C-alpha positions in Angstrom: -0.5 36.5 -158.6 1.0 36.0 -162.0 4.5 36.9 -163.0 3.3 39.4 -165.6 1.6 41.7 -163.3 3.2 45.0 -162.5 2.7 44.8 -158.7 3.6 42.2 -156.1 1.3 41.2 -153.3 3.1 40.2 -150.2 3.0 36.5 -149.3 0.6 35.8 -146.4 1.2 32.0 -146.3 4.0 29.6 -146.5 5.7 29.2 -149.9 5.1 26.0 -151.7 8.4 25.9 -153.6 10.6 23.4 -151.6 13.4 23.5 -154.1 13.9 27.2 -153.8 13.4 27.0 -150.1 16.2 24.5 -149.8 18.4 26.6 -152.1 18.0 29.8 -150.1 17.7 28.5 -146.6 21.1 27.0 -146.4 21.9 29.2 -143.4 19.9 30.1 -140.3 17.5 32.9 -140.9 17.6 35.8 -138.5 14.8 37.6 -136.6 15.0 41.3 -137.3 14.5 43.8 -134.4 13.3 47.2 -135.6 15.9 49.6 -134.2 18.1 52.4 -135.5 16.0 52.9 -138.6 14.1 56.2 -138.2 12.6 56.0 -141.7 11.5 52.4 -141.5 7.9 51.8 -142.5 6.1 48.5 -142.5 4.7 47.0 -145.7 1.3 45.6 -144.7 0.2 42.2 -145.8 -1.6 42.4 -149.1 -0.2 45.9 -149.8 0.8 46.3 -153.5 4.3 47.4 -154.2 5.4 48.9 -157.5 8.6 47.5 -159.2 11.6 49.7 -159.8 11.4 51.9 -162.9 13.6 50.6 -165.7 15.4 53.1 -168.0 17.7 52.8 -171.0 21.4 53.6 -170.8 21.9 57.2 -171.9 25.3 56.6 -173.4 27.2 58.6 -170.8 29.9 56.2 -169.8 31.4 58.4 -167.1 28.2 59.4 -165.5 27.7 58.9 -161.7 24.1 60.0 -161.8 20.6 58.7 -162.6 19.5 59.4 -166.2 18.2 62.8 -165.1 21.8 63.9 -164.4 20.8 65.3 -161.0 20.5 62.4 -158.5 23.9 60.9 -157.5 24.3 57.1 -157.5 25.2 56.1 -153.9 25.1 52.3 -154.4 24.6 49.7 -157.1 22.8 46.4 -156.8 23.2 43.7 -159.5 20.9 40.8 -160.3 19.9 38.5 -163.1 16.4 38.9 -164.5 14.5 35.8 -163.5 12.0 36.2 -166.3 14.8 35.5 -168.9 15.8 32.2 -167.4 15.0 28.9 -169.2 11.3 28.1 -168.9 11.9 24.8 -167.1 14.0 26.5 -164.5 12.1 29.7 -164.2 9.9 28.6 -161.3 13.0 27.9 -159.2 13.8 31.6 -159.2 10.4 33.1 -158.4 11.1 33.1 -154.7 14.3 35.1 -155.4 12.2 37.6 -157.4 9.7 38.0 -154.7 12.4 38.7 -152.1 14.2 41.1 -154.3 11.1 43.1 -155.1 10.0 43.2 -151.5 13.5 44.4 -150.5 13.5 47.1 -153.1 10.0 48.2 -152.0 11.3 48.4 -148.4 14.1 50.7 -149.6 11.7 53.0 -151.3 9.5 53.0 -148.2 12.5 54.1 -146.2 13.0 57.1 -148.5 15.6 55.9 -150.9 15.2 56.3 -154.7 15.9 53.5 -157.2 16.4 53.3 -160.9 17.1 50.1 -162.9 19.1 49.7 -166.1 19.8 46.7 -168.2 23.4 45.6 -169.0 24.8 46.6 -172.4 26.8 43.3 -172.5 24.5 40.7 -171.0 20.7 41.2 -171.4 20.0 39.0 -168.4 21.9 41.2 -166.0 20.2 44.3 -164.5 21.7 47.1 -162.4 19.6 48.9 -159.7 21.0 52.3 -158.9 20.4 53.6 -155.4 20.1 57.3 -154.4 19.7 58.9 -151.0 17.8 62.2 -151.0 18.9 65.1 -148.8 16.4 64.5 -146.0 17.4 60.8 -145.7 21.1 61.7 -145.7 20.5 64.2 -142.8 18.5 61.6 -140.9 21.1 58.9 -141.0 24.0 61.2 -140.6 22.5 62.0 -137.2 21.9 58.3 -136.5 25.5 57.5 -137.3 26.9 60.6 -135.4 28.9 61.6 -138.5 31.1 64.6 -137.8 30.8 67.4 -140.2 32.5 70.9 -140.5 31.3 73.8 -138.4 34.1 76.3 -139.1 37.6 76.4 -140.5 40.4 75.5 -138.1 42.0 78.7 -136.7 44.9 77.0 -135.1 48.1 77.2 -137.1 50.0 74.0 -137.6 53.8 73.9 -137.2 55.8 73.0 -140.3 58.7 70.6 -140.1 62.2 72.1 -140.5 62.9 69.3 -143.0 60.1 70.4 -145.4 62.7 71.7 -147.9 63.9 68.1 -148.4 60.8 66.0 -147.8 58.7 68.0 -150.2 60.3 66.2 -153.1 58.9 62.9 -151.9 55.3 64.1 -151.5 52.7 63.7 -154.3 52.3 66.6 -156.7 50.4 69.5 -155.0 49.3 70.6 -158.4 47.2 67.4 -158.7 46.3 66.6 -155.1 45.4 69.9 -153.4 46.0 70.3 -149.7 42.7 70.0 -147.8 41.2 72.8 -145.8 41.2 71.8 -142.1 37.9 72.3 -140.2 36.6 72.0 -136.7 33.8 69.4 -136.7 30.9 68.3 -134.6 28.4 65.4 -134.8 25.6 66.2 -137.2 22.2 67.2 -136.0 19.2 68.2 -138.2 17.9 70.8 -135.8 21.2 72.6 -135.8 21.7 72.6 -139.6 22.4 76.3 -139.8 25.5 76.0 -137.6 27.3 73.7 -140.0 29.6 74.9 -142.7 27.5 74.2 -145.8 28.9 75.8 -149.0 27.2 73.4 -151.4 24.3 71.1 -150.3 25.3 68.5 -153.0 28.9 68.4 -151.8 28.2 68.6 -148.1 28.2 64.8 -147.6 31.1 63.2 -149.4 30.6 60.2 -151.7 32.2 58.0 -149.0 29.7 59.2 -146.4 26.8 58.7 -148.7 27.9 55.1 -149.6 28.4 54.3 -145.9 24.9 55.6 -145.0 23.4 53.7 -148.0 25.0 50.5 -146.9 23.8 51.0 -143.3 20.2 51.0 -144.7 20.8 48.1 -147.1 22.2 45.9 -144.4 19.0 46.4 -142.3 16.2 46.6 -144.8 13.8 43.6 -144.7 13.3 41.4 -147.7 10.6 39.0 -146.4 8.0 39.0 -143.6 6.4 35.8 -142.5 4.4 35.2 -139.3 5.8 38.4 -137.8 9.4 37.3 -138.5 11.4 39.8 -140.6 14.2 38.5 -142.7 16.6 41.3 -143.6 19.9 42.5 -145.0 21.7 42.7 -148.3 24.3 40.2 -147.0 21.7 37.4 -146.8 20.5 38.2 -150.3 24.0 38.1 -151.7 24.6 34.8 -150.0 21.3 33.4 -151.3 21.9 34.5 -154.9 19.1 37.0 -155.0 21.7 39.7 -155.9 25.0 39.0 -157.6 26.8 42.0 -156.3 26.4 45.2 -154.3 29.0 48.0 -154.3 29.5 51.8 -154.4 30.9 53.3 -157.6 34.4 54.3 -158.5 34.3 57.9 -159.6 36.3 57.2 -162.9 38.6 54.8 -164.7 41.9 54.3 -162.9 44.1 55.4 -165.9 41.8 57.8 -167.7 40.2 61.0 -166.4 36.4 61.3 -166.5 34.8 63.4 -169.2 32.6 64.9 -166.5 34.0 68.3 -165.5 32.5 68.1 -162.0 34.1 64.7 -161.3 37.0 64.9 -158.8 38.8 62.0 -160.5 40.1 60.8 -157.2 40.7 57.2 -158.4 42.8 58.5 -161.3 44.8 60.7 -158.9 45.3 57.8 -156.5 46.6 55.6 -159.3 48.9 58.2 -160.8 50.4 59.5 -157.5 50.2 56.4 -155.3 49.6 53.1 -157.0 51.7 53.6 -160.2 55.2 51.9 -160.0 56.8 55.2 -161.0 55.5 56.7 -157.7 57.3 54.1 -155.5 59.5 56.8 -153.9 56.6 59.2 -153.0 54.9 59.5 -149.7 51.3 58.2 -149.5 48.4 60.7 -150.0 46.7 59.5 -146.8 44.0 62.2 -146.7 42.9 61.3 -150.3 43.0 57.6 -149.4 40.8 58.3 -146.4 38.4 60.4 -148.3 38.0 57.9 -151.1 38.1 54.6 -149.3 37.3 55.5 -145.7 39.2 55.7 -142.4 39.6 52.0 -142.1 41.6 51.7 -145.3 43.4 54.9 -144.6 44.6 53.8 -141.1 46.0 50.6 -142.6 48.1 52.3 -145.2 49.2 54.9 -142.6 50.3 52.1 -140.3 52.0 50.2 -143.1 53.9 53.2 -144.3 55.0 54.2 -140.7 56.1 50.6 -140.0 58.1 50.5 -143.3 59.7 53.9 -142.5 60.8 52.7 -139.1 62.1 49.5 -140.6 64.7 51.5 -142.5 66.6 52.3 -139.3 66.6 48.7 -138.2 67.6 47.5 -141.7 70.7 49.8 -141.7 71.9 48.6 -138.3 71.1 45.0 -139.2 73.0 45.3 -142.5 76.0 46.8 -140.6 76.0 43.8 -138.2 75.8 41.4 -141.1 78.8 43.1 -142.9 80.7 43.0 -139.6 80.1 39.3 -139.3 81.0 38.7 -142.9 84.3 40.6 -142.7 85.3 38.8 -139.5 84.3 35.3 -140.4 87.9 34.4 -141.6 89.5 36.0 -138.6 87.5 34.4 -135.8 89.6 32.0 -133.7 87.1 29.3 -133.3 86.4 29.2 -137.0 90.1 29.0 -137.8 90.5 26.1 -135.4 87.6 24.2 -137.0 89.1 24.6 -140.5 92.7 24.1 -139.4 93.8 20.6 -140.5 96.1 20.3 -137.5 93.2 21.0 -135.1 89.8 20.4 -136.7 91.4 17.8 -139.0 92.7 15.8 -136.1 89.5 15.9 -134.0 87.3 12.9 -134.7 83.6 13.4 -133.9 81.3 10.7 -132.7 78.4 9.4 -135.0 75.2 11.5 -134.7 72.8 8.6 -135.3 72.7 4.9 -134.5 74.6 2.3 -136.4 74.3 3.8 -140.0 76.2 7.0 -139.1 80.0 6.8 -138.8 82.9 8.9 -137.5 83.7 12.2 -139.1 86.4 14.9 -138.9 85.5 18.2 -137.4 86.9 20.2 -140.3 84.2 18.8 -142.6 82.0 21.5 -141.1 84.5 24.3 -142.0 82.1 26.1 -144.4 79.1 26.0 -142.1 81.3 27.2 -139.2 82.3 30.2 -141.3 78.7 30.9 -142.1 77.8 30.6 -138.4 80.4 33.3 -137.6 78.5 35.8 -139.8 75.5 35.6 -137.5 76.9 34.4 -134.2 79.1 37.3 -133.1 79.1 40.2 -130.6 77.5 42.5 -133.2 74.4 40.3 -133.0 74.2 40.9 -129.2 74.3 44.6 -129.8 71.7 44.4 -132.6 69.3 42.3 -130.4 69.4 45.0 -127.7 69.0 47.7 -130.3 65.9 45.9 -131.8 64.3 45.7 -128.3 64.7 49.5 -128.0 63.6 50.0 -131.6 60.3 48.1 -131.2 59.5 50.3 -128.2 60.2 53.5 -130.1 58.1 52.2 -133.0 55.1 51.5 -130.9 55.3 54.7 -128.9 55.8 56.9 -132.0 53.0 55.1 -133.8 50.7 55.9 -130.9 51.5 59.6 -131.3 51.0 59.5 -135.1 47.8 57.6 -134.7 46.5 60.2 -132.2 47.2 62.9 -134.9 45.3 60.9 -137.5 42.4 60.3 -135.0 42.0 64.0 -134.7 42.4 64.9 -138.3 40.0 62.2 -139.4 37.4 62.8 -136.7 37.6 59.4 -135.0 38.7 60.5 -131.5 35.4 59.5 -130.0 34.3 57.1 -132.6 33.8 54.0 -130.5 31.8 55.8 -127.8 29.5 57.7 -130.1 29.2 56.3 -133.6 29.5 52.5 -133.8 26.1 50.8 -134.1 25.4 47.1 -133.3 25.8 44.7 -136.2 22.6 43.7 -137.9 23.2 40.1 -137.1 23.4 41.0 -133.4 20.3 43.2 -133.5 18.3 40.4 -135.2 19.0 37.9 -132.3 18.0 40.3 -129.5 15.3 38.3 -127.8 16.3 38.5 -124.1 15.7 41.5 -121.9 18.1 42.9 -119.3 18.9 46.1 -117.4 21.7 48.1 -118.8 24.3 48.5 -116.0 25.1 52.1 -117.0 21.8 53.7 -117.9 19.6 51.3 -115.8 17.2 51.2 -118.8 15.8 48.0 -120.2 17.5 46.7 -123.3 17.4 43.6 -125.5 20.4 41.2 -125.8 20.7 38.0 -127.9 21.5 35.7 -125.0 21.7 35.4 -121.3 25.0 35.5 -119.3 25.0 31.7 -119.2 24.4 31.4 -123.0 27.3 33.9 -123.6 29.6 31.8 -121.3 28.7 28.6 -123.2 29.4 30.3 -126.6 32.8 31.7 -125.4 33.8 28.3 -123.9 33.0 26.5 -127.1 35.1 29.0 -129.1 38.0 28.7 -126.7 37.8 24.9 -126.8 37.8 24.9 -130.6 40.8 27.2 -130.8 42.8 25.1 -128.3 42.0 22.0 -130.3 43.4 23.5 -133.5 46.5 24.7 -131.6 47.1 21.2 -130.4 46.6 20.0 -134.0 49.4 22.4 -135.0 51.6 21.1 -132.2 51.0 17.5 -133.5 52.1 18.6 -137.0 55.2 20.1 -135.5 55.9 16.8 -133.7 55.4 15.1 -137.1 58.0 17.4 -138.7 60.4 16.6 -135.8 60.0 12.9 -136.4 60.6 13.5 -140.1 63.8 15.4 -139.2 65.0 12.5 -137.1 64.2 9.8 -139.6 65.6 11.7 -142.6 68.8 12.8 -140.8 69.5 9.1 -140.3 69.0 8.4 -144.0 71.0 11.5 -145.1 73.9 10.6 -142.8 74.1 7.1 -144.3 73.8 7.9 -148.0 74.2 11.6 -148.7 78.0 11.7 -148.8 78.2 8.7 -151.1 75.6 10.2 -153.5 77.5 13.4 -153.8 81.0 11.9 -154.5 81.0 13.1 -158.1 79.7 16.5 -157.2 82.8 17.5 -155.3 82.2 21.3 -155.0 78.8 20.6 -153.2 80.1 18.2 -150.7 81.4 20.9 -148.5 78.0 22.7 -148.4 75.4 19.9 -148.5 75.9 18.3 -145.1 73.3 16.0 -143.6 72.3 18.7 -141.1 71.8 21.3 -143.9 69.8 18.9 -146.1 67.6 17.9 -143.2 67.0 21.5 -142.2 66.1 22.7 -145.7 63.7 19.9 -146.5 62.1 20.1 -143.1 61.6 23.9 -143.6 59.9 23.4 -146.9 57.6 20.7 -145.5 56.8 23.0 -142.5 55.9 25.8 -145.0 53.5 23.5 -146.9 51.9 22.4 -143.7 51.6 26.0 -142.5 49.8 27.1 -145.7 47.4 24.2 -145.7 46.4 24.6 -142.0 46.0 28.3 -142.6 43.4 27.6 -145.4 41.3 25.3 -143.2 41.5 27.2 -139.9 40.5 30.5 -141.4 37.0 29.1 -142.1 36.8 27.5 -138.7 37.8 30.8 -137.0 35.1 32.7 -139.0 32.5 30.2 -138.1 33.4 30.3 -134.3 33.3 34.1 -134.3 29.9 34.1 -136.0 28.6 31.7 -133.4 29.9 33.9 -130.6 27.8 36.8 -132.1 29.9 40.0 -131.1 27.8 43.2 -130.7 29.7 45.6 -133.0 31.9 45.3 -136.1 34.9 46.3 -134.1 34.2 43.6 -131.5 33.7 41.0 -134.2 37.0 41.9 -135.9 38.9 42.0 -132.6 37.6 38.5 -131.6 38.4 37.1 -135.0 41.8 38.7 -135.0 42.8 37.2 -131.6 41.7 33.7 -132.7 43.5 33.9 -136.0 46.7 35.3 -134.5 46.9 32.7 -131.7 46.6 30.0 -134.4 49.0 31.7 -136.8 51.5 32.4 -134.0 51.8 28.7 -133.2 51.6 27.7 -136.9 54.3 30.0 -138.1 56.6 30.2 -135.1 56.4 26.7 -133.6 59.2 25.2 -135.9 61.4 28.2 -135.1 60.8 27.8 -131.3 61.7 24.1 -131.6 65.0 24.8 -133.4 65.9 27.7 -131.1 65.1 26.2 -127.7 64.6 22.5 -127.9 66.7 21.0 -130.7 70.0 19.6 -129.4 69.3 20.5 -125.8 68.4 17.1 -124.4 70.5 14.5 -126.4 72.4 12.7 -123.7 75.8 11.4 -124.8 77.0 8.8 -127.3 76.8 5.9 -124.9 73.4 6.8 -123.6 71.4 8.9 -126.2 67.9 10.2 -125.7 65.2 8.8 -127.9 61.8 10.2 -129.1 58.9 7.8 -128.8 61.5 5.2 -127.8 62.6 4.8 -131.4 64.0 8.0 -132.9 67.2 9.4 -131.5 67.0 13.1 -130.7 68.9 15.1 -133.2 71.9 17.1 -132.4 73.1 20.6 -133.4 76.2 21.3 -135.4 79.4 21.7 -133.3 78.8 25.5 -133.6 75.2 25.3 -132.4 71.7 25.4 -134.0 71.8 29.1 -134.8 72.6 28.5 -138.5 69.6 26.1 -138.8 67.3 28.7 -137.2 68.6 31.3 -139.7 67.8 28.8 -142.6 64.3 28.2 -141.2 63.6 31.9 -141.0 64.9 32.6 -144.5 62.7 29.8 -146.0 59.5 30.8 -144.2 59.9 34.6 -144.7 61.0 34.2 -148.3 58.4 31.6 -149.2 55.6 33.6 -147.5 56.5 36.8 -149.2 56.7 35.2 -152.7 53.4 33.3 -152.1 51.6 36.3 -150.9 52.7 38.5 -153.7 51.6 35.9 -156.2 48.2 35.8 -154.6 47.9 39.5 -154.4 49.0 40.4 -157.9 48.4 37.5 -160.3 45.1 36.0 -158.9 43.0 39.2 -159.1 44.4 40.2 -162.5 43.8 36.7 -163.9 40.3 36.5 -162.5 39.4 39.9 -164.0 40.8 38.8 -167.4 38.8 35.5 -167.3 35.6 37.4 -166.3 36.0 39.9 -169.1 36.6 37.1 -171.6 33.7 35.0 -170.5 31.3 37.9 -170.3 32.4 39.1 -173.8 32.7 42.6 -172.4 36.4 42.7 -173.5 35.3 42.2 -177.1 32.3 44.5 -177.0 32.5 47.8 -178.9 29.5 49.3 -177.1 30.0 52.1 -174.6 29.9 50.5 -171.1 28.5 52.6 -168.2 30.5 53.2 -165.0 28.5 50.8 -162.9 29.0 47.9 -165.4 32.8 48.6 -165.6 33.0 48.3 -161.8 30.9 45.1 -161.9 33.7 43.5 -164.0 36.2 44.0 -161.2 36.8 41.6 -158.3 34.6 41.9 -155.2 36.2 42.8 -151.9 36.4 40.0 -149.4 34.2 39.9 -146.4 37.2 40.2 -144.0 38.7 43.1 -146.0 42.0 44.2 -144.5 42.3 41.3 -142.0 44.7 39.3 -144.1 46.8 42.3 -144.9 47.2 43.1 -141.2 47.9 39.4 -140.4 50.6 39.2 -143.0 52.4 42.2 -141.7 52.0 41.3 -138.0 53.4 37.8 -138.7 56.3 39.5 -140.5 56.7 41.8 -137.5 57.1 38.7 -135.3 59.8 37.3 -137.5 61.6 40.7 -137.5 61.5 41.0 -133.7 61.2 37.5 -132.1 64.2 35.9 -133.8 66.3 38.8 -135.0 69.3 37.7 -132.9 69.7 34.8 -135.3 69.1 36.7 -138.5 70.1 40.4 -138.6 69.0 40.7 -142.2 65.4 40.1 -141.3 64.6 43.9 -141.1 66.2 44.5 -144.5 64.2 41.7 -146.1 61.1 43.0 -144.4 61.8 46.6 -145.6 62.3 45.4 -149.2 59.1 43.3 -149.1 57.1 46.2 -147.6 58.2 48.7 -150.2 56.7 46.4 -152.7 53.7 45.5 -150.5 52.6 49.1 -150.2 52.5 49.6 -154.0 51.1 46.2 -154.6 48.2 46.7 -152.2 47.6 50.2 -153.6 47.6 48.8 -157.2 45.2 46.0 -156.6 42.9 48.1 -154.4 42.8 50.9 -157.0 42.7 48.9 -160.3 41.6 45.3 -159.6 38.8 45.6 -157.0 35.5 47.3 -156.7 35.3 50.2 -154.4 35.0 49.1 -150.9 32.2 50.3 -148.6 33.9 53.1 -146.5 34.1 52.3 -142.8 35.1 54.2 -139.8 38.1 53.0 -137.7 39.7 54.7 -134.7 42.9 52.7 -134.7 44.3 49.4 -135.9 42.1 47.6 -133.4 43.2 44.3 -131.7 46.5 44.4 -133.6 47.8 47.1 -131.3 47.9 45.0 -128.1 49.1 42.0 -130.2 52.1 44.1 -131.4 52.8 45.1 -127.8 52.7 41.5 -126.7 55.1 40.5 -129.4 57.4 43.3 -128.4 57.5 42.1 -124.8 58.0 38.5 -125.8 60.8 39.5 -128.2 63.0 40.6 -125.4 62.8 37.1 -123.8 63.2 35.2 -127.0 66.3 37.1 -128.2 67.9 36.9 -124.8 67.3 33.2 -124.8 68.5 32.7 -128.3 71.8 34.5 -127.5 72.1 32.5 -124.2 70.9 29.0 -125.3 71.0 28.8 -129.1 74.2 30.8 -130.0 77.6 29.9 -128.7 78.3 33.4 -127.3 78.0 32.7 -123.6 80.2 29.6 -123.6 82.8 31.6 -125.5 82.7 34.4 -123.0 82.9 31.9 -120.1 85.9 30.3 -121.7 87.5 33.6 -122.4 87.3 35.0 -118.9 87.5 31.9 -116.8 89.2 29.0 -118.6 91.3 30.4 -121.4 95.1 30.0 -121.6 97.7 32.7 -121.8 98.4 34.2 -125.3 102.1 33.0 -125.0 103.5 36.5 -125.1 104.0 36.9 -121.3 101.5 39.7 -120.9 98.8 37.5 -119.2 96.1 38.5 -121.7 93.2 36.1 -122.3 92.8 34.4 -125.7 90.3 32.2 -127.5 92.9 29.7 -128.5 91.9 26.2 -127.6 88.2 27.0 -127.3 87.1 24.3 -129.8 89.0 21.6 -128.0 87.7 22.7 -124.6 84.0 22.6 -125.7 84.2 19.0 -127.0 84.0 16.1 -124.5 85.8 12.8 -125.0 84.0 9.4 -125.4 85.5 5.9 -125.4 84.2 4.0 -128.4 84.2 0.8 -126.3 81.3 2.3 -124.3 78.9 2.3 -127.2 75.8 0.2 -126.7 75.0 -2.4 -129.4 72.1 -0.3 -130.5 74.3 2.7 -131.1 77.6 1.2 -132.2 78.4 2.2 -135.9 78.4 -0.6 -138.5 81.1 1.0 -140.6 84.4 2.7 -139.7 86.4 5.0 -142.0 89.8 3.7 -143.2 91.6 6.5 -141.3 90.0 5.6 -137.9 90.8 1.9 -137.6 93.3 2.5 -134.7 91.2 5.1 -133.0 89.9 4.6 -129.5 88.1 7.8 -128.6 85.8 10.3 -130.4 84.5 13.8 -129.4 81.0 15.1 -128.9 79.6 18.6 -128.1 79.0 18.8 -124.4 80.7 19.6 -121.1 81.2 16.2 -119.4 84.0 14.4 -117.6 86.2 12.1 -119.8 86.3 8.3 -119.5 88.3 7.1 -116.6 87.3 10.1 -114.4 85.6 9.2 -111.1 82.5 11.0 -112.5 82.9 10.0 -116.1 80.3 11.3 -118.5 78.8 13.5 -115.8 78.5 17.2 -116.2 81.8 19.1 -115.5 82.2 22.3 -113.5 82.5 24.1 -116.9 78.9 23.1 -117.7 77.6 24.6 -114.4 79.6 27.8 -115.0 78.0 28.1 -118.5 74.5 27.5 -117.2 74.9 30.1 -114.4 76.3 32.6 -116.9 73.4 32.0 -119.3 70.8 32.5 -116.6 72.6 35.6 -115.3 72.8 37.0 -118.8 69.0 36.5 -119.4 68.0 38.1 -116.1 70.4 41.1 -116.5 69.6 41.8 -120.2 65.8 41.4 -119.6 65.8 43.8 -116.7 67.9 46.4 -118.4 65.9 46.3 -121.6 62.5 46.2 -119.8 63.6 49.2 -117.7 64.7 51.1 -120.8 61.4 50.2 -122.5 59.4 51.4 -119.5 61.3 54.7 -119.3 60.8 55.4 -123.0 57.1 54.6 -122.9 56.7 56.9 -119.9 58.7 59.8 -121.4 57.1 59.7 -124.8 53.5 61.0 -124.5 50.9 59.1 -126.5 49.2 62.3 -127.7 51.2 65.3 -129.0 50.6 68.6 -127.2 49.4 70.4 -130.3 46.8 67.7 -130.9 45.5 68.0 -127.3 45.1 71.8 -127.9 43.2 71.2 -131.1 40.9 68.7 -129.4 40.2 71.1 -126.5 39.5 73.9 -129.0 37.1 71.8 -131.0 35.2 70.7 -127.8 34.9 74.3 -126.7 33.5 75.4 -130.1 31.1 72.4 -130.1 29.9 73.4 -126.6 29.4 77.0 -127.6 27.4 75.9 -130.7 25.3 73.5 -128.6 24.6 76.3 -126.0 23.6 78.7 -128.7 21.4 76.1 -130.4 19.7 75.3 -127.1 19.1 79.0 -126.4 17.8 79.4 -129.9 15.4 76.4 -129.5 14.2 77.7 -126.1 13.7 81.2 -127.6 11.9 79.7 -130.5 9.5 77.6 -128.4 9.0 80.1 -125.6 8.4 83.2 -127.8 4.8 82.4 -128.6 4.1 81.6 -125.0 5.8 84.9 -123.9 3.9 86.9 -126.5 0.7 85.4 -125.3 1.5 86.2 -121.7 2.5 89.7 -122.6 -0.6 90.2 -124.7 -2.7 88.8 -121.9 -1.0 91.1 -119.4 -1.5 94.1 -121.6 -5.1 93.2 -122.0 -5.5 93.0 -118.2 -3.9 96.4 -117.8 -6.2 97.9 -120.4 -9.3 96.4 -118.7 -8.2 97.8 -115.3 -7.6 101.2 -116.8 -11.1 101.2 -118.3 -12.6 100.2 -114.9 -10.9 103.0 -113.1 -12.2 105.5 -115.7 -15.7 104.2 -115.3 -15.5 104.4 -111.5 -14.2 108.0 -111.7 -17.1 109.0 -114.0 -19.6 107.3 -111.7 -18.3 109.1 -108.7 
């Protein structure tokens, strides 16, 4: 058939265009199973299908309707006209044209109405507008179990006693009206009269219409060959048949629509939510949900709730930081380190082989003061507080989430509404018996095949986790090698920069450079693994969209957990723990001497690592989220000449110039926040300012996400979501792990337990005769003595400071017997006291905190009482309506039968009466 004909005959044989076949068959085609499409009709082979009617743009730039002004646009498809390509390349695109026309014909067969319009900027680009008539909307609302109003809610809601204050932080009620609350029920066509329908055109919201339209678009076939149906808009987008597919924004974000009937919800969202001037206002969650769907709404609800709870943690953390800052100059151990008579007289052993030399303890005076800011008793209190805070956060979020589930009609979403993914439906070739219904159903693979796919996925994830561990080992080797170089040359290189010598120690320089390298490695591995995780999840073929996202979430978080936190775990729990002593150090790989902590411990290095990763991650993400979409949109407008065009541009073309929404949608937003949640909870004992930094970042994050979603991206396809999905158990797991990590940081990373042991068991009298304990002498007590004659040739320093030529011993951080002792260089009784105290501290703190968490989780109900009452009331009304509808249907169907029976009975009575009369007359 020629290209100039107005109809397309369906291909009955193989296509002879190998170039186009190669171009479009890059991925495996799927076999479509015809299910969940009540309006589906087969296009027979050889059947002629008419192309979509093309119309001219009517000049109404704000119109959301077809040219007739009556049919609403529910979705838009964009493609380039193949007939306007270069002649020598035109044959390459004919296969795309055939697929597109077949796809559009399938949509028309399923009851949808289409209208095409050419671009006013680029004549090659065409826009296909999709409309769903009332009957089709009713059909698929029933298929998707969409809940719709049955009557206004007659239960009064309790107002908060703080409304007089909080009302100043809510969006303007003059602009965003409060919604009327309704009881709802799953839609059914045969019970239409029971639903609360004020206006048939407004009964289904634009978000519902777009969701139903996308449901059909994702399942409509575009090619049939040898009884194999190839289907779905996603495949056509990947193959280049269409350039874009999206629902329409209702207006421009900064200008109201000229259409009086337009609700201008996008404009309201920008003005009252996304605009920087509205940073102090609460989020209009109901409007967000109505415009973008429940999935977007639940994300912003969770982010706002998390940010609000962070405010309490930030205040307490800031208080602990101020306490540490004020007491840094008064702490006894810091004074001893900085005292020339104590710290200045203590000579420390070299921290690396040969190139390192002896050094005085008071050279770490400044870092010791900084350590006191974070390593104090306030930190212990704050770590316990955060363990309780995270429990309260999760429990109160469950309650708030239950309220949203009811208000947004997602209480029974997973059980009733969620349909299988089209990719899953297409692979259903094996038959099995459903264990619940005992009916036959089709599945994509056998139990053995599913096990093989899952095993392959688990193996791949473990391989990548081991790859991260290998990169961490590489960073550790770097730290060991660079510390050796910094120890030998850094002091000499900074001789002229006298003010910096006190701050730039070999330990600090090594820690900062290693943190930066870790950050670079983290970002690179993230980029690669994201694609691997998506490929593995596609291979596993989860049944529903929720199962797909949960599977991908778990894979990504396991990887990100190791990727982001591995370096922090190394510093907190491994660095400086197995170093031996100067005469017999421990070596990595038989070559690199294990690095040691500062005399005050590794806590300050852990704080540095957290600051670099949290700060670098926040800056990088904000650059990505703000600058990249804005720059891409600017470049696209410039290249397409739309920015310089003076012609009126229709609504659908204005949206086409925006950035497309990623396939994973909110996944990266959740991931970013959950990783931050881990930093805030897992290592908060070393960095009390982490909640404050997270709070500041999140205040920007909410508005940045709102700004880019409202102004820089096309409107997303609305999706249902009952909760935050797999992120909820992940948050609970992080909260449980946080108790252990913080207890171990205080016990093994900070110097708090050794100080307590010294204070209560080994300290000397304060000299005033009252027998009180004191911390005086703590520094001298925690440093063991080493005879420099016991150095091995491999470790003996090459150079010796001028002030140490007559020295015979040096000190090192450990609890060992001195030289000359019968058990020289073996652990002393002080060491075993400290180890016992650390283990006892971990066990006691864990049990107390876990018990408190358990009690709080038990006492705080997951669902508020008022919500339970409303759910019961709604179920009761739904049952009443169903009962009345059933009675009505029975009456409707039985009335003709009853009338017939009554008529027949009446006829028999009349006949009997006539017979009796005849008999009487005869007698």
